[in-house]
N, C-alpha and C positions, 0 to 999 in steps of 0.2 A: 366175718364168716363167709366162706366161699359159697358160690351159687350151687355147686354140685352137692355140698353137704346139706343145703337147705331144701333143694328141689324135691327130693323123695318124701321127706316129712310133710312138705307143703302140699304135694300132690295127694297124699293120703288123706290129710285133714280136709282139703278142698273137696275131695270126693265124698267124704263123710257129710259135710254140710249140704252138698247138692242132693245126696240120696235121702237124707233126713227130711229135707224140704219137699222133695218130690213125693215122698209118702204122704206128707201133710196135704199137698195139693191134689192128691189122687182121689181120696175118698169123699171129701166134703162136697164137690160139685155133683156127686151122684146121690146125695141125700134125697133129692126129690123122687128119684126112682125107687129108692129103698122105702121112703115114706109111703109112696103109692102102693108098692107091692105088699106092705104090711098093713095098709089101710089105717094109718095113724092119723090122729088129729094133730093140729098145730101144738096143742098142749102136751100131747103124748110125746111128740118129737122133742119138744123143749125139755121134758123130763129126761128123756134118753140122753140128751146132750149134757145134762148135769154130770153124767158118768165121765165124759171127756174132760171136763173142767176139773173134777175131783181127781182123775187119774194124773193129769198134768201136775197138779199141786202135790200129790202123793209122790210121784216119780222124782220131781226136783228135790223134794225133801229127803227122800231115802237114798239118793244117788251118791251123796258126798262121801260118806264113810267108806264104802267099798272102793270108790275111785282112789281115795287117799291110801287105802290099805294095799290094794293090788295094782293100782295104776289105771289110767284112763284107757290105754290100749286094750288090755284084756276085756274090760267092760264093753268097749265098742265092738270088738271081734265076736264076743258072745251075743251082744245085744242086737246088732244089726240084722242077722238072720231071723231072729225072733220078731223084730219090728216088721221086716218084710213079710213074714208069714202072717202077722197079726192084722195086716191090712185087709185080708179076706174076711175077717170076723164080722164086720158090719153086714156084709152081703149074705152071711149064713144065718143071721138072726131071724127068729121066727115070731118074735113078739117084742113089745116095748121093753120088757124086762131083760130079754136076752140081748137086745140092741144096747141097752144101758150097760150091761156087763161087757159087751164087745168093745164099746167105746171107752169103758174104764180100763180095760187091758191095753188097748191101743194108746190111750192117753198116758198111762203109767210108763209104758216102754218108751214112748216119745219123750216124756219128761226126764227119765233117767239118761237117755242118750243126748238130750239137749244139754244137760250139765256136762256129760262126758266129752262131747265135741267142743264145748267152750273151754273146758279145763285143758283139753289137749291143744286147742288153738293157742292158749296162753303158754303152754309148754313150748310150742313151736315158735312163738314170739320170743321167748327167752333164748331158745336155740339160735334164732336168726339175729337176735339183738336189734330188732326193729319192729314197729307196729304192723300187725297183720290182721287183727281180729275184725275190724270194720269191713275189710274186703271179703273176708270169709262170710260175714253176715250178708254182704251183697250177693255172694254166690247162693246163699240160702234163699234170697228173694228170687233169683233166677230159677232155682230148682222148684220153688213154689209155683211160679208161672208155668214152668215146663209140665209139672204134674197136672195143673189145672187145664192147660191146653190139651194134653192127651185125654183128660177126662171129658172135656167138652167135645172133642172129636168122637170119642167112644159113645157119648150120649147121643150125638147127632146121628151116628150110624146105627143106633139101636142095639149096641152091644150090651149084653147082660152084665150088671155090675160084678157078679161073681167071676165071670170069665175075664173081664177087664182087670179086676183086682189081682186075680191069680197070675195073669201074664205080667203085669207090672211088678208085682211082688217077687216073682221068680227072676225076672231080668235084673232087678235091683239087688237081689241077694247075690247073684253071680257077680255083678259089678262091684259090690262091697268087698267080696272075697278077693277079687282081682286087683282092685285099686288101693286097698288099704295096707298093702304089705310094707310100705315104707314108713308107717307110723313109728314115732319115737318109742324106744323101749322104756318101761317104767324105771324110775330112779330107785335104786335099792338103798334104803336108809339103814343106818346102824340102829341097834335096839334102843340106844339112848336118844335117838332122834325121832323115834316113832311116837306119835301122839294118839291117844285113844279118842273116843267120840267127844269127850269134853275138852279136847285140846284146841278147839277153834271157837272160843267163846264170842258171844255177841259183844260188840263194842259200839260206842257212839259213832265212830267212823264207819263201821260196817252197816249200822242201821241207817246212816245217812245215804250210803250207796244204795241200799235197798229202797229208800224213799225216792231217790233219783230214778231208779229203774221203774218203780211204781208209777211215778208221774209221767214218764215217757210212754209206758205201756198203756196208761189211760188214754193218752193222745192217739196212739196207734189203734187201739180198739175202738175208740170213738169215731175215728176217720173211717174205719172199716164198716162199722154198723150204721153210722148216721150221716155221712157226707152226702150220699145220693138221696137219702130221705130229706135232708135239709134243702137241697136244690129243688126237689120235686114239690115238697110241701110248702116251703116258705117263699120260694122264688118262682114257682109255677113252671119249672123247666120240664121239657119233654123227658120221657124215660131214657131216651138215648143220650141226651145232654146230661141228665142227672148222673148216669152211670160213669161219665167221664171224670167226675170229681174224685172217686176213689182210684180210678186208673191213673190220674195225674199224681195223686199222692204216692201210689206204689212205685211208679216209674221214677219220680223224683227221689224217693227214699233209696231205691236201688242204685241210681246214678251217684247220689251223694256218698253212699257207703264205699263205692269204688274209688272215690277221691279222698276219703277221710283219712286213710293211713298216711298218705303223703303230707296232708295238712297237719296231722298230729305230730309227725316227725319234725316238721318245720316250726310250728307254732306252739306245740305242747297240748296235752290233754285238757288242761283247765281252760285255756283260751278257746279251744274248739268246742267244748261242751257249753261254755258260757255263750259264745257266739251263735252256736247252733240253736240253743234254747231261745235266745232273743230273736233270732230270725223266725223260728217257729211261732213265737208269740205275736210278733209284729205282723207276720204274713197272715195268720188266721184272723187276727183282730181286724185287719184291713178288709179281708174277704168277707167278714161278717158285717162290717160297717157299711160297705158299699153293696147295696141291694141289687146286684146284677149277677147272673150265672157265671159270666166270664171272670168276674172278680172273685167269686167264691171258689171257682176251680183253681185260679191262681193261688188263692189263700191256702187251700188244702195242699197244693203242690209245694208251697214254701214250708208248710207244716211238716211234710214228709222229708224235705231236704234238711230242715233244721233238726228234727228228731233223730235222723239216721245214725249219727255217730254216738249218741248218748248211751244207749244200752250196751253196745260192744265195749265202750270205754269204761262204763261202770263195772261190767263183768271183769275186764282186764285189771282194773284197779283192785278189785276184791281178790282176784287170784294171785296178784303179786304181793299181797300183804305178807303171806307166809307160804312159800313153795311146798311145805310139807302138808298143808291143809287146803290146797287149792280147790279140791272137789267140794269140801264142805262149805268153804267160803263162797264159791260161785253158786252152789246149790241154794244157800240161804238167800243170796241176793236175787237169784232167779225165781225162787218161790214167792218172795214179796212182789217182784215184778209181775208175775203171772196173776197174782191177786188183782193187780191193777187192770190187766187186760180183760179179766172176767168182770170185775166190779165196775170198771169205768163206764162201759156202755149202759149198764143198768142204772147207774147214778145219773147219767145224762138223760135217760128216759124218764126217771122219776122227776128230775128237775124240770124237764120240758113240760110235764103235766101241770106244774105249778107256775112256771114263769115263761114258758114258750121255748122252742128249740133253739132259736138264735141266742137267747140269753143263756140257756143251759150250756151251749157249746163254749161260752166264755169261761167255764171251768177249766177247759183245756188250756186257754190262754194264761189263766192264773197259775196253773201247775207248771207251765213252761217257764214262767217268771221265777217260780220257786226253784226250779232246776238251775236257772242262771245264777240265782243267789247262793246256791249250794255247791257251785262248781269246784270250789277248792277241795272238796272231798275226793275228787278223782285224781288228785296229785299222787304220783307213784310213791310207794314205800321207799325208804332209803336204799334198800338192797337192790331196787330196780332202777334207781336214778340214772345210772350210766347207760342202760339199754333203752329206756323209754322216757322221753322228756316230759317234764312237768307241765 
């Protein structure tokens, strides 16, 4: 495949991943200001955040059928302006109920587009005949940091969240229209090739891919919510040192994703998932066993590096099972995965109440070992063997 034929579709989907992530990184750091302006308690804010989780799960579940019916490109072109507009909704909320509804809308659109960009990334992989999805997820990490950095700057300058969200949303809407022109056109199927909603049934292999995504997302969510708490609470680290734990995790994960496509092309998806999962398990286990902040930080960094390629490869494996139902297959795996990102930190918290946080985080180690044992599930379907190595 010539570079010129691949460049435009890759530029378009890379922009989509960046913009999607920048939206995600924009609003969350401003929650303290929104909480204060609405005079919400911690419990009320937690209730409002249920809307986001519900929206993500709803969006990933609903996205597949329209993506398979009309293509991921039309869904993205219609959805991104709506997503960019919806980022202002949390700033317009006047109560806990309206904040919940705002986050439900934002989460639903984000979930739909999460499936769409991953489905389109898999189409670009097929077009280029080489692995690309891990690098695109690396760009998502970059976009998340960009959005969070802009939000931190706006917060420090005292910029009102509504003005901040409006400016960012407008800029990203213009960028999405300008940068996504090269997206691949939908594949037109003959009538006898089209499959209705029941045409992408659950299978044992697909369920196993969902389980792999679930286990990896539990690790990611637990690192996000509990890594700094672990250092502060269990190791008596200062707030500044404790905060480094998640930073190390996030940087290692982003760096690893930018190298994962080349490693996948050389060693294959199965070896990379198995090796990454074992690295994650061994790294975190060592970090928990050595009761020192430096060891814990290194352990969370290795966890991020090891988990980095797992979800992109699981999504890619699902999408390559049947090109006519990529949206539904990716949507199902993504929905199961997002359940892990929501439930994982909660399970760690409940377990910590009973056995302590250090032991509770051992659940992440166990789930990483489960991923390593299940790695054969990410072997590509026969139709994809020549393009994407096993």
